[in-house]
N, C-alpha and C positions, 0 to 999 in steps of 0.2 A: 591592297598593302601589305606587301612582304613585306619582311624585317630585313635592314639594310645593319650589314658587317663594319660597325663603326673602330674596331679594331687597330686600324691602322691610324686612322682617323682622331682620337682618340693621343694613339703616343707620338706623333708630333705636334701639340696640342700639348702635352705635358711636358713634352720637351723642348719648348718655349719654353713656358711655364721657369722649369729648372734655373735657366737661361737667366730668367728673368726674377728668382726666387719669388714668388710666387705659389705659395701651397695652396690655393681654393680660386677660380675664374667662374666668373656669371656669366651665361652668353641667354640674353636676354631674347626676345620671341621681336619686340620693336627694331623699328628704324633711327635713327635721329628727330626724326621727325614725331614718335607717342605714334606713328600709323599701326593699328589694328593688321590692319591689310598690307602684304612689303613688295617689292618688286625682289627681282627674283636673286639680283645682285644682295638682296639685304639678306635673304631668308637663312642665317649663319644658326639659331638652331637648330633650325629644320637640319643645316649639313648636317653636323658632330651630331646630334642623336636622331638624326633619324625617324623623326615625327615630322607629321605635316602638318600639324591641326594649327589653327589660327590661334589658342593663347596656349601660354606656359612659360617656364624659364628652365634653361638647362643651368647644375652647377655642376663645376668640376675637378676634382683632387688631385693628389699628384698619384691618390691609390684606389679611390671611386670616382661615380659620378650619379649622377638625381636628374629627375625630368619632376617637375612640379605643372599640373595642369589641372582643370573644372568640370566639371560631373560630364559635361558635354563632350567631355574628348575617354574618358576613361577605354572604353571600349576600346576603339582607334588608336589609344598608345597604347595596350595591353601587344597587341598585332602587330608592331610597328619596334618597337624598343628591343634591341639584341638583350642578350645576356648582361653585357656593358654598364646595363643600367638598372637605377632603383625608382618605380613609377610611388612619386609622393601624387597621392589622390586629394588634392586640396578639397577643404572642407566637410571629412571625415572627419571623426573622434578618433581623439589619439593619433595622427599624422600633422604630422609639421607641416607649417610653410617653409617656401623654400630658403627665404630669407632666415627661421627659427635653423633649418638643417647645414645652412652655410657656416652661420654662426658658431654650430655646433663643432663642425670640422676645421674651426679656428682658434679651439682651446690649445693654449699652451705656444699663447705668443708667434700663430702660425697669420701669416696677411694673404688676405682674401681681395683681390679686382677684378676691374671691371669697365670696359669704355665708358668713359663716361657720359658721350652723348648718346648713347641708350639705354639711360637710366635719368628717371625725370630726378629733381634736384629732392622734392620731400622724402624718395624711395632711396634715395642715396642716406640720407640722416637719419631716414630707421635702420635701416642695416647696418651704419654703420655708430651705430649705439649701441644694435645688440652685439656686436661682434667685438666691443670690447667690454658688458657684460656678459662675456661668453670666455672671456681672456682673452681673447684674440686681438693681434700687432693693432690694426686699423684696416681699413676701407682706400684701399689706394685706386686712384685716376693714373688709367694708361694710355695714353695718346694712341700710340698703335692697338691696331686690333688683331689678337692674336687668331681667331678664327678665319680672318681674312688670308694671316699670312699660310694657314696650315690649307687653306682651300685656294690657295696663289695658282693652281692649273683648274680652269674649267669652272674660275669663279664666273659667273655672268658680269655683260660689261651694266654699267647705267645707263639706261635711257635716256634718248635727246629727242624725248618726242616734241611734234610741235606744240605752241598753246594756243586757245582761240577766244575769243571776245563775248559772252554768253550781257546782250542788247538788254537796257533797262525794260523795257515792254515785255520780256521772258523775266529776270530779277525780279522787275517791282521796285527797286527801287538804285539810286543812284550810287557810285562806288565817293561820288561826294558827300550826299550824305551820310552813308558808313562811314566814312572815317571822322566825318566832324559832329557825329555820337560818339566817336571813339573819343575825341580827344576835349567832348567833357566830359565822360568820365576819367582822364587824366588831371583837368585841369580840377575838377572831384576831391582828386588826391595833390594838390600840387606834384602831379610827377611829372616829369622832363621825355619821361618814351616809357612808350611801351615795345615788346619785341614777340612778333610772329613766328611762332614758329612749326603751330599742325598745318596740316599744307592744305585740308578743308576751311582754314578759319581762311589762311592766306587766296583762297577762290575766291571763297565768297567777299572778303574784303572789295579787292580787287574785280571781282562781279569776269574772274577768267575762268577756263577751264583746260585740262589737260588727259591725257593717257599712260602719263609715268608709271605708273602702280593698275595692273588689269580691276578692270570694276571696281574700278574708283576715277572720277572725272580729276584727277589732280598733276599736281606737278610737284618735282622738287623745286621748291624754293624758301628762304625768308624772309619777312619783311618788319620793317621798323617804323612806326610811326608817331611823332616828335611834336610838342606845337607848331612848332615853323617848318617840318620835311615829312615827307612820306617816300620810302624806298620801298623796288623791289629789289632782294640779290636772287639771279636766277642765272644760267646759262643763257646768255639772248640770243646763240642761234639759236634758241626757242621758240625765237620773239618773229614774226614778222612785223611788214610795213604797217597792219590794219593793229598788233596788239599796242604797238609803239606810239601810235600816233591816240590808242585809246588813252594808253598809258600819259602822256604825254596832255595830251586835253584835258583828266584829271593832279595834273602836276605830284605825280610819280616818280620818281627817279629810277633808275635804273642802273644796280651795279652786282659784279659779278656773284654765283651759288657762293665760292668760294673765299669769299674775301667779309661773308659775315659777322665770322667770330673778332677777326682784324677790327672794324669797324664799331665792333657791341666793348673791345677792352677800350679804344679809345675814345667812345664816348664817355664811357664808364670811367675815364682818365679826364675825363673836362668838367665832369659834372664832377666829382672828389674835388677837384681846383676851386671849384667855385663854394663847394659851402667848404672846403678849408677858408679860403679871404675873406667869407662874409659871415659875419659878427652879430647878427640882429637878423636879416632871412631866415626862416628852419630850411634845415638841411633837407634836399628834394634825395627821392627814393626812386627808381626805376622801377618798373612794375613787369614781372613775368608772368606768364600759367603755370600754377601747379602743374600741369602738364607737361613742360620746360624740361632742356634739359641738365642735369649734372653739371657739364659741359658750360652749358649758356649761364646758369648761376653763378658757377666758378671767374667766367669770362667778365661776371659783373659784379665780381668782387668777392663770392664767396655769400654765407650765410652772414645774414644780420647786417651783407649792403647791397640787397635785392627783396621787394617785400613780391614773396609770390600768392597770387588768386585764384580763384576760378571766370577762367578770360574771363572778361566782357561782352569778345568775341563773340564765343560758344555760347553766350547766354543771347545773344543776339538772333546770331542762326539761327537757338533752336525755337525759335516764335515766328511765324512763317506770317510774309503781310498776303494781305488780299490774293495779289497776283499770282503767287507763289501756292496760296488752297485752291484754287481753282486752277491751277496748275496740276496739282494733287486730285483733286476730282477726273479730271479729264484724262490725262492717264489713266488709272486706275480702271474706269471705261473700256479704255483702246485693249487696257493688260488680260480684264480682267476676258471680252472678250477672243482675244489668243489661246486663253487656258482652257475656258469653254471649250474652242474650235480644238484645242487640242485632247482633252477629255475623250469626245465622242467620239474623235480619230482612234482613239489608241481604242478604246471599249471594242468599236467596229474592228480594229482589225488582232484584238484577241477574242473577242469572243466570237465573231463570226466570221471573220476570214481566217481562224486556226495560223496568223501568222505567231514567230516566233521573234519578238525584239528582245536585246540585252538592255541595259540601265541606260546605256549612254545611246545607241540608238532611238532610244524616247527623248534623251534629254534633247540630243540635236531633231529633232523634229521640233520640240516645243521652240526653239531657239530660231527655226526657220518661218515659225509660226508669229514667234515675235516680233521678227526682223521684217515685213512686212507694216507693222502699223506705223503709222502716221508718224513722227517724232522722233523711229526711233534711235538709239546711239549704240546700245548693248548691252549686259547682263550685268547685275547688280551683284549678283555672285556669280559662283558656279553652281551648276543645277546640282541640287540635291533627289534623284531618281533610286528608291529604294523602295527594293520588291521582298515579303516575306521577314525575315532576320535581322536581314539589313535595317532596313527601318526605326529597329530598337539602336540603333548606333544614330546619335544625334546629330551629327553633323558627318556622314557618310559621303562618300567623294568617291565618286565607280570612276573608273580605268576602265577602259577600252580591252580589250583581252584577259580580265580579273574580273569582273563585275556581271552577275546572276544575271537569267532570262528572266523577265517577267512572268509572274507566274499569276493566270490572272485569276486561280483559285488562293491565292492570300493576300494579306494588303499592299495596298501599292501606296508610299510617303510623295510626294512633290512637295520641296520646298525650292522655289524661284521669285528669280525677281529679274528686274530691268530697268536704264535708267534711260528713261527718256531727253529730250528740252524741257520740258514743264513740269518735271517729275520723277522720282523715283518710288520704284516697288519694289516690295518683298511679301509676297504669297505663299502657304503652305494649304492645300487640300490632302487627305489624305481620303483614297478611295476602296473601293472589293467590287470584284469583276465577277465571283461567282458566291457562295455561301457562305457567308464568316459564321465564325464560331458565336456563342452566347459571350465569350469574354471577349470580344473583338466589339461586338454590338455597345456590351456595356462599358466597356471606356471609352472608346467615341463619345457615346452620348450621354457621360459625364465629364468630358475634354468640351460638348458642347454647350454644357449646362454651363463649364466655368465660364466659356467665350462671350456668353450670351449676361452671366451676371457681371462681370464686367463692362460690358460694352452699356446694359443701361442706367449703371451708377449714376450716381448726381451725387456729390460733394460742395463743401462751401471751398471758397477762396481758401490756396495754404496748404490745400491736403496733395502731402507727393506720392508717389508712384510708389513707397516702398506701404505705405497707409493703404492701400488698393490689394493691394498685391495678394493675398485672402480670400478676396473674391472671386476670384477664375480657380484658387485649390479650394474652394469651400468642399462641394460635391466629392470626387478626391478622396479627399482626407475625412468626409463621413466613411469613406469606405478604405482607409487604411492604405490610401495609396498616392503618391507625389510623383513630380518631378523634379528633377536636379540641373533647370537651367532658368531663366529671368522671367518673367512673363512678358517684357518688353522692354524694349529699347527705343530710343528717338530714330529717326527717319531724314536724312538731307534732302534737300530741296535741290533735283540733278546732281547730287554731292552723294559722300559716304551714306552707306547703307544701314552703319551701325555712326546714331549719332549722340552723342550729349549733349547736355550735362543731365537731363533727364530721361525714368524706364522708369517701369517697375517691377520689383524682384526685391527679395531681401540682403541687397547687399547696401552695405551701409551709406554707401555717397548716393543711394533713390531717397535719404533720408534728408539728404539738402538744400535741394530744391523743388520748390510747387510747380503742383501743374498748372502750367498758365493759356490761357485762348490764343490758337496758336500753334502750340504743340503738336507734333506729329510725330505718330509710335504706334508698335504693332501688342498686338493683343493677340500671345501667343501659346495657350495654355498645354501642356500635353501628355503619354500617358507612352512607356516603355518594356514591354519583357522582354530580356535579354534571351535572344534564340528563340525569340518567336514572332514579335511583333513591336512593330512602332506606331502611336498615334500623335498627331498632331497637324491642330485646324491654326493655323493664319491670316488674320484678318491686320490693314492699316486705319488709323481711325486720326480725326484731330479733335486738340479738346478744344471746348465752344461754351459762350457764355449760355444757361437755361434759364428760364421762366419757372419760379415755384411760388406757391401760394403761399406761407411766409418769405422773411429774410430776415432771419435771427441773427442778428450783431450786427444788422449792415453789411452784411459780406456778399457778395457777387457767389452766385452758387455756378457749379461749371457740369458738364456732363460733357461725350463722344456723338463723336458723328463717322461713324463709319466709310473708307469710302473705298473697300473693298467689294468687287465685285463677278465674286462665284460661287454658284450652288455650292450642297452639303450633299453629302453623298445618301439619299437616301434610303442605301442597300444596306448601311451601316448606324441607320440609325432608330435605337429601342424607343418607339413614340411611349409606351409604360410609364418610360422614366421624366417623360418630358411634362410639365404642367400646365394648367392652358394660360397661361400669359406666355411658358414661352414658345409655346405651340403658334402665336397670335406674332410676335416675335420673329421664328423661321419665318413664318406664311411673307410676312410684311417686308419681309428681308426678299424671300423670295419673288415676289412680286417685283419688287424695285430692278433687281440684277433684270428678268425680262422686261422687262419694259426699258431698260436704259443700252440690255447689249442686243436684243431681238435685230436690231435693225441692220447689221452686220453679216445678216445669214436672210437673208432675203433669197438668196441664188444658193442657200446651202440647207436643203433638206435634211442629210444625214446630222445636221447642227440642231438646225432648229427644234429638229424629233429629240435632242439628247437632250435639249435647254429647256420646253418644254414639258418633261417626265423628270426630271428635277426641280423642277422648282411647281412642282402644281402643292397644292393647300396640303397641311400635315390636315387630319381628323384626327 
């Protein structure tokens, strides 16, 4: 996590800003598809700031520069930003948001500019309003990206990797059915078309997968669906004959990726003309996701000419069908077996063989073990393998040559996941191979109590993840402790490991969409002491309907089914802090893990001994 000298980069960017009479330039983290994880060619914010975390926004003026990020990355940003940058710690009291900071810099009639493909329509409106209130000139859409011009030398090329078909027996739902369902939503709103810009939504809708973005099985594309036609915008060289036949069989046209905005403007002009010519029919308005770019909104006539909604594709994708849910159960057993073998191996290496392993050596071994499992495609995100104080860096990324040697006398935190053809995994376990301190054991046990409290929750239909968040934090709160990240995120089905619109946490968006049967999401409370240790435990759960004695208000009641199959660390548990009910829960979970994973270790006495020890009933 070395600092990057950004002086030269900022000097070049400011020269371009002055040429264009731009006083404040905004550099978001996302690409033109609002992706959280991006291809190397789109890492503009990372290039200009030196900060490599996945979340944040950079704002550059002619005299200053600020980087805003959330609590997951405070430590990392502090280590990576050089003296050219001010760190805006989002969520802390009296710290401005990046929008507020940018608006403040615009006072006195100054111009703020952004690449409109990188900012969502609603975010652009919010920023423009704040600029005007602060006395700025306006928010300007620059069709040229100034960071790209600054980064002309050495910027990676856009990936052109092949796309593959995901068969219906794995997807659980045909393309024709998905498109028909979407068209029903369009008909309800008298809408002439929906524009799909999120990469995972295109992949899900068309039962296709790719690898243009590391760890995410997606590909650069757009799509449009009208009552009469469905069109995929993509570099056709990425499609083999099988993909083309699949699209043709589902009546999906293929157009060049770069034609999307041209066709969008043409469709808008066509519908506008029809609306103007008809004096009786209700005017039709296009739909786009509220995560769609400002550029897309502008191509559709700007604010007022298009309806921005929560994507109906995103909503449908978040409710897994029975095939996807069964795939999640199956892949988590295989993934659990890989993690169990890894932790047994790691303990043996560190404690019995006294081996010296750094954090990357360990992560590489885990990937090797995972890669041998059926239907393995790749990792679902870079493995967080962290020892001692590094475990307190919430999204720590070990790098060979600068990472730490694993200390068996310290806490070890491993947050990792994989992409399988039948599902996506994300599991965190914290272990200790020596003698943990009392503080470490207490923190670990309070976190486990939070995991159990959320896992056992039963709640009426209509409940949101925002309402459930406190169940995971309650025991930490009683001790004046907390953590600066969400408690749970949605998980894709052989798609992005972070998937909206549902989640569990304190963010406003988690109040908008109630949890529903078929949702898959994480349960991952934690606790972190800077410079000392970090604790996080993460299971993946599926929402399901449960039977209750009563049914107040005639509402169905829901609960969770956990699918992660990896034991907890007995060495870190303070069982005196667990209630009888919590012990029973741990014992039942341990028995389930043992029963489902022991067949993998019939010829592996080392792993079988570790698994048996870690799943012994608590007394």
